[in-house]
C-alpha positions as CSV (number, residue, x, y, z in Angstrom):
1,X,-6.8,152.2,36.1
2,X,-5.7,148.6,36.7
3,X,-2.7,149.8,38.8
4,X,-5.1,151.8,41.0
5,X,-7.3,148.8,41.5
6,X,-4.4,146.6,42.3
7,X,-3.0,149.2,44.7
8,X,-6.5,149.3,46.4
9,X,-6.6,145.6,46.7
10,X,-3.0,145.4,48.1
11,X,-4.1,147.8,50.8
12,X,-7.1,145.7,51.5
13,X,-5.1,142.5,51.7
14,X,-2.4,144.0,54.0
15,X,-5.2,145.0,56.4
16,X,-6.4,141.4,56.4
17,X,-3.2,139.4,56.2
18,X,-0.2,141.6,57.0
19,X,2.4,143.3,54.9
20,X,3.4,140.1,53.1
21,X,0.2,139.8,51.1
22,X,0.5,139.8,47.4
23,X,-1.7,139.7,44.3
24,X,-1.2,137.2,41.5
25,X,-1.6,139.0,38.2
26,X,-0.4,138.3,34.7
27,X,0.5,141.6,32.9
28,X,0.0,139.9,29.5
29,X,-3.3,138.2,30.3
30,X,-6.4,139.9,29.0
31,X,-9.2,141.0,31.4
32,X,-11.4,138.0,32.0
33,X,-15.1,137.8,31.1
34,X,-17.3,138.6,34.2
35,X,-18.2,134.9,34.7
36,X,-14.7,134.0,35.8
37,X,-14.0,133.8,39.5
38,X,-11.6,135.9,41.4
39,X,-8.0,134.9,42.4
40,X,-6.6,136.8,45.3
41,X,-3.4,135.9,47.1
42,X,-2.3,136.1,50.7
43,X,0.5,134.9,53.0
44,X,0.8,131.2,53.7
45,X,0.7,129.8,57.3
46,X,4.3,128.9,58.1
47,X,3.3,127.0,61.2
48,X,1.4,124.4,59.2
49,X,3.3,124.7,56.0
50,X,7.0,125.4,56.8
51,X,8.1,125.3,53.2
52,X,5.3,127.6,52.1
53,X,4.3,125.2,49.3
54,X,0.7,125.2,48.2
55,X,-0.8,122.0,46.9
56,X,-4.0,122.8,44.8
57,X,-5.8,119.9,43.1
58,X,-2.8,117.6,43.7
59,X,0.0,119.9,42.3
60,X,2.3,122.6,43.5
61,X,0.8,126.0,42.6
62,X,3.1,128.5,44.3
63,X,6.0,129.0,46.8
64,X,5.8,131.6,49.6
65,X,2.2,132.6,48.9
66,X,-1.2,131.1,49.0
67,X,-3.2,131.6,45.9
68,X,-6.9,131.7,46.9
69,X,-9.1,130.6,44.1
70,X,-12.9,130.4,44.5
71,X,-12.7,126.7,44.2
72,X,-12.5,125.6,47.8
73,X,-16.1,124.3,47.8
74,X,-14.9,120.7,47.7
75,X,-13.3,120.9,51.1
76,X,-16.3,122.6,52.7
77,X,-18.8,120.1,51.3
78,X,-16.8,117.0,52.3
79,X,-18.6,114.6,54.7
80,X,-17.7,114.7,58.4
81,X,-15.1,112.3,59.6
82,X,-16.4,109.1,61.0
83,X,-15.5,107.5,64.3
84,X,-12.9,105.3,62.7
85,X,-10.9,105.2,59.5
86,X,-13.1,102.3,58.3
87,X,-16.3,104.2,58.9
88,X,-14.8,107.3,57.3
89,X,-13.9,105.3,54.2
90,X,-17.4,103.8,53.9
91,X,-19.0,107.2,54.3
92,X,-16.8,108.6,51.5
93,X,-17.8,105.6,49.3
94,X,-21.5,106.4,49.8
95,X,-21.1,110.1,49.2
96,X,-19.0,109.5,46.1
97,X,-21.6,107.1,44.7
98,X,-24.5,109.6,45.4
99,X,-22.5,112.5,43.9
100,X,-23.1,110.8,40.5
101,X,-26.7,111.8,40.7
102,X,-27.2,115.3,39.1
103,X,-30.1,117.6,39.9
104,X,-31.4,118.6,36.4
105,X,-32.6,122.0,37.7
106,X,-29.5,123.1,39.6
107,X,-27.0,121.3,37.4
108,X,-25.2,120.1,40.6
109,X,-24.9,116.7,42.3
110,X,-27.3,115.9,45.1
111,X,-24.5,115.8,47.7
112,X,-23.4,119.4,46.9
113,X,-27.0,120.5,46.9
114,X,-27.2,119.3,50.5
115,X,-30.0,116.8,49.8
116,X,-28.4,113.8,51.6
117,X,-29.2,113.7,55.3
118,X,-29.0,111.3,58.2
119,X,-26.5,108.9,56.7
120,X,-26.2,105.7,58.9
121,X,-24.0,102.8,58.0
122,X,-24.2,99.4,59.7
123,X,-20.9,97.9,58.6
124,X,-21.6,94.5,60.2
125,X,-24.8,94.0,58.2
126,X,-23.7,95.9,55.1
127,X,-26.7,98.2,55.5
128,X,-26.9,101.8,54.4
129,X,-29.7,104.2,55.4
130,X,-30.1,107.9,54.5
131,X,-32.7,110.5,53.7
132,X,-33.0,112.7,50.6
133,X,-34.5,116.0,51.6
134,X,-35.7,117.7,48.4
135,X,-36.7,121.4,48.0
136,X,-40.4,120.6,47.6
137,X,-42.6,117.5,48.0
138,X,-43.9,118.2,44.4
139,X,-40.4,117.6,42.9
140,X,-41.1,116.0,39.5
141,X,-37.9,113.9,39.6
142,X,-38.2,112.6,43.2
143,X,-39.0,109.0,42.0
144,X,-36.0,109.1,39.7
145,X,-33.8,110.3,42.6
146,X,-35.0,107.5,44.8
147,X,-34.4,104.9,42.2
148,X,-30.9,106.2,41.2
149,X,-29.9,106.5,44.9
150,X,-30.8,102.9,45.5
151,X,-28.9,101.8,42.4
152,X,-25.7,103.7,42.8
153,X,-25.2,102.7,46.5
154,X,-26.3,99.1,46.0
155,X,-23.4,98.5,43.5
156,X,-20.8,99.2,46.2
157,X,-19.2,95.8,46.9
158,X,-19.8,95.9,50.7
159,X,-23.4,97.0,50.5
160,X,-26.1,94.4,51.0
161,X,-29.2,96.6,51.7
162,X,-30.1,100.2,51.0
163,X,-32.8,102.2,52.8
164,X,-33.8,105.5,51.2
165,X,-36.3,107.8,52.8
166,X,-37.7,110.8,50.8
167,X,-38.7,114.0,52.4
168,X,-38.9,117.8,51.7
169,X,-37.6,120.9,53.3
170,X,-39.9,122.7,55.7
171,X,-42.1,125.4,54.2
172,X,-40.5,128.8,54.7
173,X,-40.5,132.0,52.6
174,X,-37.4,133.5,51.0
175,X,-37.8,136.7,53.0
176,X,-35.8,138.2,55.8
177,X,-38.3,140.9,56.9
178,X,-41.3,140.7,59.2
179,X,-44.1,138.9,57.5
180,X,-47.7,138.6,58.7
181,X,-48.1,135.4,60.7
182,X,-50.3,133.9,58.1
183,X,-47.7,134.2,55.4
184,X,-44.7,133.1,57.5
185,X,-44.9,129.4,56.6
186,X,-45.4,129.6,52.9
187,X,-42.5,128.5,50.7
188,X,-43.6,129.9,47.3
189,X,-46.3,132.4,46.3
190,X,-47.2,132.2,42.6
191,X,-49.3,134.9,40.9
192,X,-51.5,134.0,37.9
193,X,-52.1,137.2,36.1
194,X,-53.2,139.0,33.0
195,X,-54.2,142.7,32.6
196,X,-57.1,141.7,30.4
197,X,-60.3,140.2,31.8
198,X,-61.9,137.1,30.4
199,X,-58.8,135.3,29.2
200,X,-59.0,132.4,31.7
201,X,-56.9,133.5,34.7
202,X,-59.1,131.8,37.2
203,X,-59.3,128.6,35.1
204,X,-55.5,128.4,34.9
205,X,-55.1,129.3,38.6
206,X,-57.5,126.7,39.9
207,X,-56.3,123.9,37.6
208,X,-52.6,124.8,38.3
209,X,-53.3,124.6,42.1
210,X,-54.9,121.2,41.9
211,X,-52.2,119.9,39.6
212,X,-49.6,120.9,42.2
213,X,-51.6,119.3,44.9
214,X,-51.8,116.1,42.8
215,X,-48.0,116.2,42.6
216,X,-47.8,116.0,46.4
217,X,-47.6,119.6,47.4
218,X,-49.5,121.5,50.1
219,X,-51.4,124.2,48.2
220,X,-53.7,127.1,48.8
221,X,-55.6,129.4,46.4
222,X,-56.3,133.1,47.1
223,X,-59.0,134.7,44.9
224,X,-57.9,138.3,44.8
225,X,-60.7,139.5,42.5
226,X,-63.0,141.2,44.9
227,X,-65.3,142.7,42.2
228,X,-65.9,139.4,40.5
229,X,-64.7,136.4,42.5
230,X,-64.7,133.2,40.5
231,X,-63.5,130.7,43.0
232,X,-66.9,129.9,44.6
233,X,-68.2,128.8,41.2
234,X,-65.1,126.8,40.1
235,X,-64.8,124.7,43.3
236,X,-67.5,123.2,45.5
237,X,-66.3,123.0,49.1
238,X,-68.6,121.6,51.8
239,X,-68.3,124.8,53.8
240,X,-68.9,127.8,51.7
241,X,-68.5,130.4,54.4
242,X,-65.1,131.6,55.9
243,X,-65.0,131.3,59.6
244,X,-63.1,133.4,62.2
245,X,-60.9,132.2,65.0
246,X,-62.1,134.4,67.9
247,X,-59.0,134.0,70.0
248,X,-56.4,134.6,67.3
249,X,-58.7,136.9,65.3
250,X,-57.7,135.2,62.2
251,X,-59.6,133.7,59.2
252,X,-59.9,129.9,58.8
253,X,-59.8,129.0,55.1
254,X,-62.3,126.6,53.7
255,X,-61.0,123.5,51.9
256,X,-61.8,121.4,48.9
257,X,-60.0,118.2,47.9
258,X,-57.1,119.1,50.2
259,X,-56.5,122.6,48.8
260,X,-57.1,125.6,51.1
261,X,-59.4,128.3,49.7
262,X,-60.0,132.0,50.4
263,X,-62.2,134.3,48.4
264,X,-64.3,137.4,49.0
265,X,-67.1,135.2,47.5
266,X,-66.9,133.0,50.6
267,X,-67.3,136.0,52.9
268,X,-71.1,135.8,52.5
269,X,-71.3,139.2,50.8
270,X,-71.2,138.2,47.1
271,X,-69.3,140.8,44.9
272,X,-67.9,144.0,46.3
273,X,-69.3,147.4,45.6
274,X,-66.7,149.7,47.0
275,X,-63.9,152.1,46.1
276,X,-60.3,151.2,45.4
277,X,-58.7,152.0,48.8
278,X,-61.4,150.0,50.6
279,X,-60.8,147.0,48.3
280,X,-57.0,147.2,49.0
281,X,-57.8,147.0,52.7
282,X,-60.1,144.0,52.2
283,X,-57.4,142.2,50.1
284,X,-54.8,142.9,52.7
285,X,-57.0,141.5,55.5
286,X,-58.1,138.4,53.6
287,X,-54.5,137.5,52.6
288,X,-52.5,138.3,55.7
289,X,-54.9,137.4,58.5
290,X,-55.7,133.9,57.1
291,X,-54.3,130.9,58.9
292,X,-52.8,129.3,55.8
293,X,-50.5,127.0,57.9
294,X,-47.6,125.3,56.1
295,X,-47.9,125.6,52.4
296,X,-45.5,124.7,49.6
297,X,-47.4,126.9,47.1
298,X,-50.0,129.6,47.4
299,X,-51.5,130.4,44.0
300,X,-53.0,133.9,43.8
301,X,-55.7,134.5,41.2
302,X,-54.9,138.2,40.4
303,X,-57.6,140.6,39.2
304,X,-57.2,142.3,35.8
305,X,-55.3,145.6,35.6
306,X,-52.2,147.2,37.1
307,X,-53.8,149.4,39.7
308,X,-54.0,149.7,43.5
309,X,-55.1,146.1,44.1
310,X,-52.3,144.6,42.0
311,X,-49.6,146.8,43.6
312,X,-51.0,146.1,47.1
313,X,-50.7,142.4,46.5
314,X,-47.2,142.7,45.1
315,X,-46.1,144.7,48.1
316,X,-47.6,142.7,51.0
317,X,-46.9,139.3,49.6
318,X,-43.4,138.2,48.8
319,X,-44.2,136.8,45.3
320,X,-41.8,134.1,44.1
321,X,-42.9,134.0,40.5
322,X,-45.7,134.9,38.1
323,X,-47.6,132.9,35.4
324,X,-49.0,135.1,32.6
325,X,-52.3,134.2,30.9
326,X,-53.2,135.5,27.5
327,X,-55.3,134.7,24.4
328,X,-54.2,134.8,20.7
329,X,-55.7,138.3,19.9
330,X,-53.4,141.3,19.4
331,X,-55.5,143.3,21.9
332,X,-54.7,140.7,24.6
333,X,-51.0,141.0,24.0
334,X,-51.1,144.8,24.4
335,X,-52.8,144.5,27.8
336,X,-50.7,141.5,28.9
337,X,-47.5,143.4,28.1
338,X,-48.4,146.0,30.8
339,X,-48.7,143.3,33.4
340,X,-45.3,141.8,32.4
341,X,-43.7,145.2,32.7
342,X,-45.3,145.7,36.2
343,X,-43.8,142.4,37.4
344,X,-40.5,143.3,35.9
345,X,-40.4,146.6,37.8
346,X,-41.4,144.8,41.0
347,X,-38.6,142.2,40.5
348,X,-41.0,139.3,40.2
349,X,-39.8,136.8,37.5
350,X,-42.4,135.7,35.0
351,X,-41.7,132.0,34.5
352,X,-44.4,130.9,32.0
353,X,-47.0,132.1,29.5
354,X,-50.3,130.2,29.1
355,X,-52.0,131.0,25.8
356,X,-55.7,130.1,26.3
357,X,-58.3,129.3,23.7
358,X,-55.7,128.7,21.0
359,X,-57.4,126.3,18.7
360,X,-59.8,123.5,18.2
361,X,-59.8,120.3,16.1
362,X,-62.7,119.4,13.7
363,X,-62.9,117.2,10.6
364,X,-59.3,116.2,11.0
365,X,-58.1,119.8,10.8
366,X,-56.9,122.3,13.4
367,X,-58.6,125.7,13.4
368,X,-57.4,129.0,15.0
369,X,-60.5,131.2,15.3
370,X,-58.7,134.0,17.2
371,X,-55.5,134.0,15.2
372,X,-52.0,133.1,16.3
373,X,-48.9,134.5,17.9
374,X,-49.9,136.5,21.1
375,X,-48.3,134.0,23.4
376,X,-45.1,133.5,21.4
377,X,-44.9,137.3,21.0
378,X,-44.9,137.7,24.8
379,X,-42.2,135.0,25.1
380,X,-40.0,136.5,22.5
381,X,-40.3,140.1,23.5
382,X,-39.9,139.6,27.2
383,X,-37.7,136.5,27.3
384,X,-40.2,134.4,29.3
385,X,-38.8,130.9,29.0
386,X,-41.9,128.6,28.7
387,X,-45.1,128.7,26.6
388,X,-48.1,126.5,27.1
389,X,-51.1,126.2,24.7
390,X,-54.6,125.4,25.9
391,X,-57.2,124.4,23.3
392,X,-60.9,125.4,23.2
393,X,-62.6,122.5,25.0
394,X,-66.2,122.4,26.1
395,X,-65.2,120.2,29.0
396,X,-62.8,122.8,30.3
397,X,-65.5,125.4,30.4
398,X,-68.0,123.0,31.9
399,X,-65.7,122.0,34.7
400,X,-65.4,125.6,35.7
401,X,-69.2,125.8,36.1
402,X,-69.6,122.4,37.8
403,X,-67.3,123.1,40.7
404,X,-64.8,120.2,39.8
405,X,-61.6,121.3,38.1
406,X,-60.8,119.6,34.8
407,X,-57.5,118.1,36.1
408,X,-59.6,116.4,38.9
409,X,-62.5,115.3,36.8
410,X,-60.5,114.0,33.8
411,X,-56.8,113.7,34.9
412,X,-55.8,111.8,31.6
413,X,-57.2,114.5,29.2
414,X,-55.0,116.6,26.9
415,X,-55.8,119.6,29.0
416,X,-54.7,117.8,32.2
417,X,-51.4,116.9,30.5
418,X,-50.8,120.5,29.6
419,X,-51.4,121.5,33.2
420,X,-49.1,118.7,34.4
421,X,-46.4,120.2,32.2
422,X,-47.2,123.7,33.6
423,X,-47.0,122.3,37.1
424,X,-43.6,120.8,36.5
425,X,-42.4,124.1,35.1
426,X,-43.6,126.1,38.1
427,X,-42.0,123.6,40.5
428,X,-38.7,123.7,38.7
429,X,-38.6,127.5,38.2
430,X,-39.6,128.2,41.8
431,X,-36.9,125.9,43.1
432,X,-34.3,127.6,40.8
433,X,-35.4,131.1,42.0
434,X,-35.2,130.1,45.6
435,X,-31.8,128.6,45.1
436,X,-30.5,131.7,43.2
437,X,-31.9,134.1,45.8
438,X,-30.6,132.2,48.8
439,X,-27.1,132.2,47.4
440,X,-27.1,135.6,45.6
441,X,-25.2,137.4,48.3
442,X,-23.0,135.6,50.8
443,X,-20.1,136.4,53.0
444,X,-16.9,134.5,52.2
445,X,-15.1,134.2,55.6
446,X,-12.0,132.9,53.9
447,X,-11.6,135.9,51.6
448,X,-13.3,138.2,54.1
449,X,-15.4,139.7,51.3
450,X,-19.0,139.8,50.3
451,X,-19.6,137.6,47.2
452,X,-22.4,138.7,44.9
453,X,-24.1,136.8,42.0
454,X,-27.4,138.5,41.2
455,X,-30.2,136.1,40.0
456,X,-30.4,135.8,36.2
457,X,-26.9,137.0,35.8
458,X,-23.7,135.1,35.0
459,X,-21.5,137.7,36.6
460,X,-20.0,137.1,40.0
461,X,-17.9,139.7,41.9
462,X,-16.5,140.6,45.4
463,X,-17.2,143.6,47.5
464,X,-15.3,145.0,50.5
465,X,-17.7,144.8,53.6
466,X,-16.7,148.2,54.8
467,X,-17.5,149.7,51.3
468,X,-21.0,148.1,51.4
469,X,-21.7,149.5,54.8
470,X,-20.5,153.0,53.8
471,X,-22.8,152.9,50.8
472,X,-26.0,152.5,52.8
473,X,-28.7,154.9,51.5
474,X,-31.2,154.7,54.3
475,X,-32.3,157.6,56.5
476,X,-29.9,156.6,59.2
477,X,-26.9,157.1,56.9
478,X,-28.2,159.9,54.5
479,X,-30.1,163.1,55.4
480,X,-33.4,162.7,53.5
481,X,-33.8,166.5,53.0
482,X,-30.3,167.6,52.1
483,X,-28.9,164.3,50.8
484,X,-25.9,164.9,53.0
485,X,-24.0,161.8,54.1
486,X,-24.4,161.3,57.9
487,X,-22.1,158.4,58.2
488,X,-18.4,159.3,57.6
489,X,-15.7,157.2,56.1
490,X,-13.9,156.8,59.4
491,X,-17.1,155.8,61.2
492,X,-16.9,152.3,59.7
493,X,-14.0,150.1,60.7
494,X,-11.9,148.8,57.8
495,X,-12.1,145.2,59.1
496,X,-15.9,145.2,59.7
497,X,-17.6,141.9,58.9
498,X,-21.4,141.2,58.5
499,X,-23.0,139.1,61.1
500,X,-25.8,137.8,58.9
501,X,-27.0,138.2,55.3
502,X,-30.6,137.2,54.5
503,X,-32.6,137.6,51.2
504,X,-35.4,140.1,51.0
505,X,-37.6,138.5,48.3
506,X,-36.2,138.7,44.8
507,X,-34.7,142.2,44.9
508,X,-32.5,142.8,47.9
509,X,-30.7,141.4,50.9
510,X,-30.8,142.4,54.6
511,X,-27.3,142.7,56.1
512,X,-26.9,142.8,59.9
513,X,-23.7,144.4,61.2
514,X,-22.0,144.1,64.6
515,X,-23.4,147.4,65.8
516,X,-26.9,146.0,65.4
517,X,-27.7,148.1,62.3
518,X,-29.8,146.2,59.6
519,X,-29.0,147.4,56.1
520,X,-31.3,146.8,53.2
521,X,-29.1,146.4,50.1
522,X,-30.9,146.1,46.7
523,X,-29.2,144.1,44.0
524,X,-29.3,147.1,41.8
525,X,-27.2,149.1,44.3
526,X,-24.7,146.3,44.9
527,X,-24.0,146.2,41.2
528,X,-22.9,149.9,41.3
529,X,-20.6,149.7,44.3
530,X,-16.8,149.7,43.7
531,X,-15.6,146.1,43.4
532,X,-12.4,144.6,44.8
533,X,-10.9,143.3,41.6
534,X,-11.5,140.7,38.8
535,X,-8.4,138.7,38.2
536,X,-7.7,136.1,35.5
537,X,-6.5,132.7,36.6
538,X,-2.8,131.9,36.8
539,X,-1.1,131.3,33.5
540,X,1.0,128.2,33.0
541,X,4.2,130.3,33.2
542,X,3.1,131.7,36.6
543,X,2.2,128.3,38.0
């Protein structure tokens, strides 16, 4: 089987690099675990390297062949050369100093993450200025980054002054398809959900939204419960009626304490009395025709259940993540499990579980009136990484009735601290998801192969572009009635290369080919396509 794979790869390499291409393999080496990267070899460039000697990480690796390891990132991420050798050296000093700062979420230094922008060095004054562009204005470690950046650059012997400016990336969705105009400038959409009613979804959604706003983010709340909207009771905006823009024919959201709000309860019709299909249409109109503007986070207060409304929301809105709300009772767990499975099928990651009404303290003791374990059971059974407990507090209930969220009325309370932790979790997890999705499928121009690393998987592999194109399952490539393949093997050139690869939410990518065809490739399908090869690194003997 290995010999067939090697032969296939040899053919592929010859088509890319000529007859002299070769594959570096060790017959005695065991097959590597999936996490290891791929090593492919091709012919060295004699014009620039007459002795055909490859220097990799400061040592000779091979004669007469170029061993291509997936470790060339250091050269691609190096700073651009300055106008003079002195300027270039100073830039390298600054980048080297800043590369000591590690992003705790990505596990990579801030230079490799691309956070360092607009570096300017005044050599005569010994002044260094640059901007740190973070993934979100609500980054919980932005103050730490600013402090560390000042410190590591200031210790350079020639530096007398450091100017650090903090900023955030523009709000944009992780989605390649055509989005409604209202949703096209929203970075992350977070669903707060539970299949069971009365567990505190609206309380969690509203307090989470105002926590994120307090962290510096631009936030909106969409109350998707048409039958029983809670938002008009939980917040008290000055304008309680949604307005229409007659020219754009769009909805202008109302606003309270800097957070944009949309609810059917603000439509002037109270609660809806209508059938399911009509409700789905109302939800679609309210969400997609609203002028949300630029938002870092849109929090959706989901209605209970897993029916038409929930599926409509998941289909029209590119959800980034979901927060699950439950209570300690066993009955709540049974219902919540259905919602978690729904999100799993729709490829929406659940990032946290909030167990509401857990306990109360009295007479120096802690009491659990509804029992224990529902939240931890959800975490253990479905692998959701974070669990947050909310106590029974009269103030939390009263704040929901007064129109002022608890995190606003008492920002130093125990409940507010819990929501602060939840907010940090949501910010970090959304940033991780966006990073994973944006780099899940990329085209490696050096290897001329499509590199795939599916989110939440440690496995990385390479695919032949022509093989990916031939495996398209759309109606343009496969007859929907007979299942017969329309596109033939010879219709796709062996040396075809994708022009663009863009993520489609959390489940697929859109690949644009030179002939103008746009292929939707789900991650599940890419994992089943024949791979080029997985090769262990060179042994000491081979080196």
